[in-house]
C-alpha positions as CSV (number, residue, x, y, z in Angstrom):
1,M,178.1,69.3,82.2
2,P,174.7,69.1,80.0
3,T,175.0,68.5,76.6
4,P,173.8,70.9,73.4
5,L,170.9,68.7,73.1
6,Q,169.8,68.6,76.8
7,L,170.7,72.8,76.6
8,L,168.1,73.0,73.8
9,L,165.5,71.0,75.0
10,R,165.4,72.7,78.4
11,R,165.5,76.1,76.8
12,V,162.8,75.5,74.3
13,G,160.6,73.8,77.1
14,T,160.9,77.1,79.0
15,R,159.6,79.1,76.3
16,C,157.2,76.9,75.1
17,W,155.6,77.0,78.9
18,F,156.0,80.5,78.9
19,A,154.3,80.9,75.7
20,T,151.5,78.9,77.0
21,F,151.0,80.6,80.1
22,A,150.8,84.2,78.1
23,A,148.4,83.0,75.7
24,R,146.1,81.8,78.5
25,L,146.3,84.9,80.3
26,R,145.7,86.8,77.6
27,A,142.5,85.2,77.1
28,A,141.5,84.9,80.6
29,L,142.4,88.9,80.9
30,L,140.1,89.6,78.1
31,A,137.5,87.4,79.5
32,G,137.9,89.4,83.1
33,A,137.4,92.8,81.4
34,A,134.1,91.3,79.6
35,G,132.9,90.5,82.9
36,V,133.9,93.7,84.7
37,L,132.3,95.8,81.7
38,A,129.1,93.4,82.0
39,G,128.8,94.1,85.9
40,L,129.6,97.8,85.2
41,L,126.8,97.9,82.6
42,A,124.3,96.3,85.5
43,A,125.5,98.7,88.1
44,R,125.3,102.0,86.1
45,L,122.4,101.2,83.2
46,L,120.3,98.9,85.6
47,N,121.8,99.6,89.0
48,L,121.0,96.0,89.9
49,F,123.7,96.4,92.7
50,P,125.7,99.3,94.1
51,L,128.6,100.5,92.2
52,D,130.9,100.8,95.1
53,A,131.1,97.0,95.1
54,L,132.4,96.8,91.7
55,P,135.8,97.7,92.9
56,R,136.7,94.9,95.0
57,A,134.7,92.4,92.8
58,A,137.0,93.8,89.7
59,W,140.3,93.0,91.7
60,G,138.8,89.6,92.5
61,I,137.8,89.3,88.8
62,L,141.5,90.4,87.7
63,A,143.2,88.4,90.0
64,L,141.2,85.0,88.9
65,P,142.8,85.1,85.5
66,V,146.4,85.0,86.4
67,I,145.9,82.2,88.9
68,A,143.8,80.4,86.2
69,A,146.5,81.0,83.6
70,L,149.0,79.6,86.6
71,A,147.2,76.8,87.2
72,L,146.4,75.5,83.6
73,S,149.9,75.9,82.2
74,R,152.2,72.9,82.3
75,R,155.4,72.4,81.4
76,P,155.5,70.2,78.2
77,S,157.5,66.9,78.3
78,A,161.1,66.0,76.4
79,S,158.9,64.4,73.7
80,Q,156.7,67.3,73.0
81,V,159.6,69.5,73.0
82,A,161.4,67.4,70.5
83,R,158.5,67.0,68.3
84,T,158.3,70.9,68.4
85,I,161.8,71.4,67.8
86,D,161.4,69.3,64.4
87,E,158.6,70.6,63.4
88,R,159.9,73.9,63.5
89,E,163.0,73.1,62.3
90,D,162.1,70.6,59.7
91,T,164.6,67.8,60.8
92,K,162.7,64.7,59.8
93,N,161.8,63.8,63.6
94,L,165.7,64.0,64.6
95,F,165.4,64.9,67.8
96,L,162.2,62.8,68.5
97,T,164.0,59.7,67.4
98,T,166.7,60.4,69.5
99,L,164.8,60.7,72.6
100,L,162.6,57.8,71.8
101,A,165.7,55.2,70.5
102,P,165.6,52.6,72.9
103,E,168.9,51.6,73.5
104,K,172.2,53.1,72.6
105,G,174.9,51.9,69.9
106,G,174.5,50.6,66.3
107,F,172.0,53.1,64.5
108,A,171.2,55.2,67.7
109,S,174.6,56.3,68.1
110,I,174.4,57.5,65.0
111,V,171.4,59.2,65.3
112,A,172.3,60.9,68.6
113,A,175.3,62.3,67.1
114,Q,173.7,64.2,64.5
115,A,171.0,65.6,67.0
116,E,173.8,66.5,69.2
117,E,175.7,68.3,66.2
118,R,172.5,69.9,65.1
119,A,171.3,71.1,68.6
120,A,174.3,73.5,68.9
121,T,172.9,75.2,65.8
122,V,169.1,75.7,66.8
123,D,168.2,79.2,68.0
124,P,165.5,78.4,70.9
125,A,164.0,82.0,70.0
126,R,163.2,80.6,66.5
127,V,161.5,77.7,67.7
128,V,159.5,79.3,70.0
129,P,159.3,83.2,69.1
130,F,157.2,85.3,71.5
131,R,155.0,87.3,69.8
132,W,153.3,89.7,72.4
133,R,152.8,92.6,70.9
134,R,149.2,92.0,69.4
135,G,148.0,90.1,72.7
136,F,149.4,93.1,74.6
137,G,147.6,95.6,72.5
138,E,144.1,93.4,73.1
139,V,144.7,93.7,76.6
140,L,145.4,97.4,76.7
141,A,142.6,98.0,74.5
142,A,140.0,96.2,76.4
143,A,141.2,98.1,79.9
144,A,140.4,101.0,78.1
145,V,137.1,100.5,77.5
146,V,136.2,99.1,80.5
147,G,138.0,102.6,81.7
148,I,135.7,104.7,79.4
149,A,132.5,102.9,80.6
150,F,133.5,103.4,84.1
151,L,133.9,107.1,83.3
152,G,131.3,107.8,80.9
153,L,128.6,105.6,81.6
154,P,125.6,107.6,83.3
155,Q,123.7,106.5,86.7
156,L,120.2,104.7,85.8
157,D,117.8,103.5,88.1
158,P,115.0,102.0,86.0
159,F,113.9,99.6,88.8
160,N,114.3,102.1,92.0
161,K,117.2,99.5,93.3
162,Q,118.6,102.6,95.0
163,A,116.0,104.0,96.9
164,A,115.2,100.4,98.2
165,R,119.1,100.0,99.0
166,E,118.6,103.2,100.9
167,R,115.9,102.2,102.9
168,S,117.5,99.2,104.0
169,A,120.7,101.1,105.2
170,E,118.6,103.3,107.3
171,H,116.7,100.1,108.7
172,E,120.2,98.7,109.5
173,R,121.3,102.2,110.7
174,R,118.0,102.4,113.1
175,L,118.7,98.6,114.1
176,A,122.1,99.2,115.1
177,E,121.3,102.1,117.2
178,M,118.5,100.3,118.9
179,A,121.0,97.7,119.8
180,R,123.5,100.1,121.2
181,A,120.8,101.9,123.0
182,T,119.7,98.7,124.9
183,E,123.3,97.7,125.6
184,V,123.9,101.2,127.0
185,R,121.1,101.0,129.2
186,R,121.9,97.7,130.3
187,E,125.0,98.7,131.5
188,E,123.8,101.8,133.8
189,I,121.3,99.0,135.0
190,A,124.5,96.8,135.9
191,Q,126.3,99.7,137.5
192,T,123.5,101.2,139.6
193,K,120.7,98.2,140.4
194,D,122.5,97.4,143.8
195,R,124.0,100.9,144.9
196,E,120.5,102.8,145.7
197,P,119.0,99.4,147.5
198,A,122.1,99.5,149.6
199,E,122.1,103.1,150.3
200,V,118.6,102.5,151.4
201,K,119.1,99.9,153.5
202,D,122.0,101.8,155.2
203,A,119.9,104.8,155.8
204,L,117.2,102.6,157.4
205,A,119.6,101.0,159.4
206,H,121.1,104.1,160.8
207,L,117.7,105.4,161.6
208,E,116.8,102.1,163.4
209,E,119.9,102.4,165.5
210,T,119.0,106.2,166.2
211,F,115.7,104.8,167.5
212,K,117.1,102.2,169.5
213,Q,119.9,104.5,171.0
214,A,117.0,107.2,172.1
215,K,116.7,108.2,175.6
216,P,114.4,110.4,177.1
217,T,116.5,112.4,179.2
218,E,118.8,113.0,176.2
219,K,116.3,115.5,174.3
220,E,118.8,117.8,172.6
221,T,120.8,115.0,171.8
222,V,118.2,113.1,170.0
223,L,116.8,115.6,168.6
224,K,119.9,116.6,166.8
225,E,120.5,112.9,165.7
226,L,116.6,112.6,164.4
227,A,117.3,115.8,162.3
228,A,120.3,114.5,160.5
229,R,118.6,111.4,160.0
230,Q,115.7,113.0,158.5
231,K,118.5,114.8,156.3
232,E,119.8,111.6,155.2
233,V,116.2,109.8,154.3
234,G,114.8,112.9,153.2
235,E,117.4,113.2,150.6
236,L,117.1,109.7,149.4
237,W,113.4,109.9,149.4
238,R,113.8,113.0,146.9
239,R,116.2,110.8,144.7
240,V,114.2,107.6,144.7
241,N,110.6,109.2,144.9
242,R,109.1,110.1,141.4
243,P,105.5,111.9,141.5
244,E,104.9,111.2,138.1
245,M,105.1,107.5,138.8
246,R,102.8,107.7,142.0
247,A,100.4,110.2,140.6
248,A,100.0,107.2,137.6
249,L,99.7,104.5,140.0
250,E,97.0,106.1,141.8
251,Q,94.7,106.5,138.6
252,T,92.5,103.7,137.5
253,A,94.2,101.5,135.1
254,Q,92.4,101.7,131.5
255,S,91.7,99.2,129.1
256,F,93.7,99.0,125.8
257,G,92.4,97.1,122.9
258,E,91.7,93.3,123.9
259,T,93.2,93.7,127.3
260,D,91.3,92.6,130.1
261,P,90.2,95.7,132.5
262,Q,90.2,93.5,135.7
263,R,93.6,91.9,134.5
264,L,95.0,95.4,134.0
265,E,93.9,96.6,137.7
266,A,95.5,93.5,139.2
267,W,98.6,94.9,137.4
268,R,98.1,98.4,139.1
269,Q,97.7,96.8,142.2
270,Q,100.7,94.8,142.4
271,L,102.8,97.7,141.1
272,Q,102.1,99.9,143.9
273,K,103.3,97.4,146.3
274,G,106.5,96.9,144.2
275,D,105.6,93.5,142.7
276,A,106.1,93.3,139.1
277,S,106.0,89.3,138.9
278,A,102.8,89.4,136.8
279,L,104.0,91.9,134.3
280,K,107.4,90.3,133.9
281,K,105.5,87.2,133.3
282,E,103.7,88.7,130.3
283,L,106.9,90.2,129.0
284,H,108.5,86.4,129.4
285,E,105.6,85.3,127.4
286,I,105.8,87.7,124.5
287,R,109.5,87.1,124.4
288,E,109.4,83.4,124.0
289,A,106.6,84.0,121.2
290,A,108.8,86.4,119.5
291,R,111.7,83.8,119.5
292,A,109.0,80.4,118.4
293,L,108.1,83.0,115.5
294,A,111.9,83.9,114.6
295,G,112.6,80.2,114.0
296,K,109.4,79.5,111.3
297,P,109.8,79.8,107.7
298,D,108.5,83.2,106.2
299,S,104.5,82.3,105.4
300,A,101.1,83.7,106.0
301,E,101.0,82.3,109.3
302,K,104.3,83.5,110.7
303,R,103.3,87.3,109.4
304,A,99.9,86.8,111.1
305,G,101.7,85.8,114.3
306,Q,103.9,89.0,114.0
307,Q,101.1,91.0,113.7
308,Q,99.1,89.8,116.7
309,L,102.1,89.6,118.8
310,A,103.1,93.3,117.7
311,Q,99.5,94.0,119.0
312,R,99.8,92.5,122.3
313,L,103.1,94.1,123.1
314,N,101.5,97.6,122.2
315,E,98.7,97.3,124.4
316,L,101.2,96.0,127.4
317,A,103.5,99.1,126.4
318,Q,100.4,101.6,126.7
319,A,99.3,100.0,129.7
320,L,102.5,100.1,131.1
321,K,102.9,103.9,130.1
322,Q,100.0,104.6,131.8
323,M,100.2,102.9,135.2
324,S,104.1,103.3,135.8
325,G,104.6,106.7,133.8
326,S,108.7,105.1,133.6
327,P,110.2,106.5,130.5
328,Q,112.9,103.6,130.9
329,V,110.0,101.1,130.5
330,N,108.3,102.5,127.9
331,E,111.7,103.2,125.6
332,A,112.6,99.6,126.4
333,L,109.2,98.4,124.8
334,Q,109.1,101.1,122.0
335,R,112.6,99.8,120.7
336,A,111.2,96.0,120.9
337,L,107.9,97.5,119.0
338,A,110.3,98.9,116.4
339,Q,112.3,96.0,116.1
340,L,109.4,93.6,115.5
341,D,108.2,95.8,113.0
342,Q,111.6,95.6,111.3
343,A,111.6,91.6,111.5
344,K,109.0,91.6,109.2
345,L,111.9,92.4,106.3
346,E,113.3,89.5,105.1
347,Q,116.9,90.9,104.9
348,L,116.5,92.2,108.4
349,S,114.6,89.5,109.8
350,Q,117.4,87.7,112.2
351,S,119.2,90.8,113.3
352,A,115.8,92.8,114.1
353,T,114.4,89.7,115.9
354,E,117.5,89.4,118.1
355,G,117.4,92.7,119.0
356,A,113.8,92.9,120.0
357,L,114.5,89.9,122.3
358,D,117.0,91.7,124.1
359,S,115.1,95.0,124.4
360,L,112.3,92.7,125.7
361,Q,114.4,91.6,128.1
362,L,115.7,95.0,129.0
363,G,111.9,95.7,129.8
364,E,112.1,92.8,132.5
365,E,115.3,94.0,133.9
366,E,113.5,97.7,134.0
367,L,110.6,96.5,135.7
368,D,112.8,94.9,138.5
369,Q,114.2,98.3,138.8
370,L,110.8,99.9,139.0
371,A,109.6,97.3,141.6
372,Q,112.7,98.1,143.8
373,S,112.4,101.7,143.2
374,L,108.8,101.4,144.7
375,Q,109.3,99.4,147.6
376,D,112.5,101.7,148.6
377,G,110.3,104.7,148.1
378,K,107.5,103.4,150.4
379,A,110.1,102.0,153.0
380,L,111.7,105.6,152.9
381,E,108.1,107.2,153.0
382,D,107.2,105.2,156.2
383,A,110.7,105.8,157.6
384,L,110.1,109.9,157.0
385,K,106.4,109.5,159.1
386,S,108.5,107.4,161.6
387,L,110.9,110.1,161.9
388,Q,108.2,112.8,162.3
389,M,106.4,111.2,165.2
390,A,109.6,110.4,167.0
391,K,110.8,114.1,166.8
392,L,107.3,114.6,168.2
393,L,107.8,112.2,170.9
394,A,111.5,113.3,171.8
395,D,110.4,117.0,172.1
396,A,108.0,115.8,174.6
397,G,110.6,113.6,176.4
398,K,108.6,110.3,175.5
399,L,110.9,108.7,173.1
400,D,112.7,105.8,174.4
401,G,114.6,103.2,172.1
402,S,114.8,100.6,174.9
403,E,110.8,100.0,174.7
404,S,111.1,98.4,171.5
405,Q,111.7,94.9,171.1
406,G,113.9,95.1,168.0
407,G,111.1,94.0,165.5
408,G,112.3,96.6,162.9
409,M,110.7,99.8,161.5
410,A,107.4,98.6,161.5
411,E,107.5,97.9,164.9
412,Y,109.0,101.3,165.7
413,A,106.0,103.0,163.8
414,A,103.4,101.2,165.6
415,L,104.9,101.9,168.9
416,F,105.4,105.8,167.8
417,Q,101.8,105.9,166.7
418,G,100.4,104.6,170.0
419,K,102.5,106.9,171.9
420,V,101.4,110.1,169.9
421,D,97.8,109.1,170.2
422,A,98.3,108.7,174.0
423,L,100.0,112.0,174.2
424,G,96.4,113.7,174.1
425,E,97.2,115.6,170.7
426,R,94.8,115.6,167.8
427,G,95.3,111.9,167.0
428,P,98.3,111.1,164.4
429,L,100.8,113.7,163.5
430,S,99.6,116.5,161.5
431,R,100.5,120.2,160.9
432,E,98.7,121.2,164.0
433,A,100.5,119.0,166.5
434,N,102.0,120.2,169.3
435,L,100.3,123.6,168.9
436,G,97.9,125.3,171.4
437,A,96.7,128.3,173.2
438,G,99.3,130.7,174.8
439,P,102.4,131.4,173.4
440,G,105.1,129.0,172.3
441,N,108.4,128.2,173.5
442,G,110.2,128.9,170.5
443,A,111.2,125.0,169.5
444,L,111.4,123.4,166.4
445,R,108.1,122.5,165.1
446,P,107.5,119.1,163.1
447,E,106.2,119.2,159.5
448,D,104.4,116.7,157.7
449,E,105.4,116.5,154.0
450,F,102.6,114.1,153.4
451,A,99.7,115.7,155.2
452,K,96.5,116.0,153.2
453,T,95.3,119.4,153.2
454,G,92.2,121.0,151.5
455,F,93.9,122.9,149.2
456,K,92.4,123.0,145.7
457,P,94.6,124.5,142.8
458,E,91.6,126.4,141.0
459,K,91.3,129.4,138.8
460,S,88.6,132.0,138.7
461,S,86.6,131.4,136.0
462,A,85.9,135.3,135.5
463,Q,87.2,137.0,132.5
464,L,89.7,139.8,132.5
465,A,88.2,142.9,130.8
466,G,89.6,146.7,130.5
467,G,89.0,148.7,133.3
468,K,88.9,152.7,133.8
469,M,92.4,154.2,133.1
470,L,93.9,155.9,136.4
471,L,96.7,157.3,134.5
472,E,98.7,157.6,131.1
473,W,102.0,159.3,130.2
474,K,103.0,160.0,126.7
475,T,106.9,160.9,125.7
476,K,108.5,161.7,122.3
477,E,111.6,159.6,122.3
478,V,113.7,157.3,120.5
479,G,113.5,153.5,121.8
480,E,116.1,151.3,122.9
481,S,115.8,149.4,119.8
482,G,119.2,147.5,120.6
483,A,117.7,146.3,124.0
484,R,114.5,145.3,122.3
485,T,116.1,143.5,119.2
486,E,118.5,141.4,122.1
487,A,115.3,140.6,123.9
488,Y,113.7,139.2,121.0
489,Q,116.4,137.1,119.9
490,S,116.9,135.9,123.5
491,A,113.4,134.6,123.8
492,V,113.3,133.1,120.3
493,R,116.7,131.2,121.3
494,S,115.1,130.3,124.5
495,V,112.0,129.0,122.9
496,Q,114.1,127.3,120.2
497,Q,116.1,125.3,122.7
498,G,113.3,124.1,124.4
499,V,111.9,122.9,121.3
500,A,114.9,121.4,120.1
501,E,115.2,119.7,123.3
502,A,111.9,118.2,123.0
503,I,112.2,117.0,119.8
504,Q,115.3,114.9,120.8
505,Q,113.4,113.3,123.9
506,E,110.9,112.3,121.3
507,Q,108.2,114.3,123.0
508,V,107.1,115.9,119.6
509,P,105.8,113.6,116.9
510,P,108.2,113.0,113.9
511,G,105.7,114.6,111.4
512,Y,106.0,117.8,113.0
513,H,109.9,118.3,113.3
514,E,110.4,119.7,109.6
515,T,107.2,122.2,110.2
516,I,108.8,123.3,113.4
517,K,112.2,123.7,112.1
518,R,110.6,125.7,108.9
519,Y,108.7,128.1,111.2
520,F,111.8,129.1,113.3
521,D,113.7,130.0,110.0
522,S,110.8,131.8,108.8
523,L,111.3,134.4,111.7
524,P,113.0,137.5,111.2
525,A,116.1,138.4,112.6
526,K,114.9,141.4,114.8
């Protein structure tokens, strides 16, 4: 059982530690409140950082004093507690002497007995009283000042920091959207890149098998099989074929910037054959150059390199847009251009460069898709031409699959062309093939979807002018205003929907968006 002296030392020591902790906590809380107030003034009056970041920082500032007070508060030693009791109770170092006595017995025993007797009469609360009201009031006052400043200070922006933060946030949002668009498109390519080529390969294999099994004696059966194969191949060709791409590839390449016209023409000719290796090599070089620039520190040399790289990519994008007419390739390269432009901003340099590298990689994958599509389209187009000739030969009883040596579709095309020429018709298959003088036999006539005709889409240059009025009918009655209003509103909605779709597809320059919206908003309701 502890003695009265031991109990007194323990209780007084606990109160000394708690008093020290409370004093340091008060000082730390007041310092934290001053820090929060300074941050609030900086956020509200100078707008040096966004105000929504202050509450999170305030919790850290308020938690730090508690941690600091706990870390800095140490329990006093027994001799320190004894000295405190002697000073507060004026006991002439009685308790300190008792603790420091080297041994028991003699004088030390007398001092210890006196200390034990006096310890029973000492009140720890009198030795270390808790005077908390003043410190607690100061903390409350500091909290009140912070609260009043938070509610009453106006939001100022003398250095236009908020506008800069909004621009930065908008750049980050656009970067995230472009990165997401790149990822979504890459997933689409992964899902479809093998499906269409496999379907084309299967369709051509089925067609080749049909040719191989054709017999002159089974005319009706062979024609029926050829019609089924023609429908299958035709549907695939319509799905793979892109008229705008074919038209773009037929045009002579136009030079942009410093790009060599001969180089552009070589790219166009290679792309016509379904070969995009040269274009992929150019994109790969641009991507590696962008990666090398990203590792350099910010300098005038780096900015000049970024400008040259953006110009080179822009010229390639314009050339590809003209040559291929592929919206997927154009979108990937336009995203890369936008990301390279944002990479010039120091705070977005890394993320924007990574996004540009991903978009350039996607551009190479899009070129692979484009080349494969052109190859599939050419193979299906040749297959349709062979089908046209095969149907003509089957109708004439001249289609025999056993004559082929199994060399594939190219051998069948050559074989069919030679046999068609040998029929004595007008050369290769045309719309006039198998047509002659006299009544027909009612059989289905072959059609060539790719035949070139002399038709020209022309318009008369004569102006329309008012002529003689032949009849005029006048009547007095109330018009159908409701019907006219409904027709007017329907027409406006139709045009407005079309314009909205054009805006969403980025077919309308951004500078005209607001003007177009204001125009439709200004139209009368009826």
